[in-house]
C-alpha positions, -999 to +999 in steps of 0.1 A: +297+268-484+296+305-480+304+319-445+271+339-444+250+309-452+268+289-425+262+318-400+225+319-408+223+281-404+239+283-370+215+311-359+185+290-372+198+259-353+203+280-321+167+293-323+154+257-330+173+242-301+170+269-275+137+286-282+115+258-296+110+241-262+093+273-250+067+273-278+031+275-267+013+242-263-020+259-270-037+251-303-027+272-333-051+295-351-069+270-373-070+243-347-084+268-322-112+280-345-121+243-352-122+237-315-142+268-307-167+261-335-171+225-325-159+207-357-124+197-346-133+160-343-145+160-380-109+164-390-098+133-371-097+100-388-074+078-409-040+094-415-031+099-451+005+106-444+023+097-411+045+125-398+081+116-393+082+138-361+046+139-348+036+168-326+071+183-328+085+157-305+114+135-316+103+099-310+122+079-284+133+109-263+117+109-229+122+145-218+096+167-237+118+198-238+147+178-252+125+160-277+111+193-289+146+208-292+158+177-311+128+179-334+136+215-341+172+207-348+164+179-372+136+198-389+159+229-394+187+207-409+163+189-432+147+221-444+181+238-449+195+208-468+166+206-492+165+243-499+203+245-502+201+217-527+174+234-547+193+266-546+224+249-559+204+233-587+188+266-597+221+285-595+239+258-614+214+259-643+216+297-645+254+296-645+257+271-673+277+286-702+257+297-732+269+291-767+274+322-786+283+328-822+317+345-822+308+363-855+278+381-838+285+410-816 
């Protein structure tokens, strides 16, 4: 793995671990508008997909700040892993040798 990529991953992990516990607990933009306009409850109901880390809190961790930091760590690693894999696949397909006719210049 390239040293630059590793350095960026470490910075992203540091942000996820040390800054995510200080994120605002207030609703985000869309949730706030739904709350203000009075239709937030209409979005509630049967879950289509269950979140692996609901509400950005790693299940089983009692301390909320630690659970948030752990969720940020896991989420960052998973996102990095998926995108690194996709990048390797794309780069690998572009780097594949092409057949050329030696008689054509």
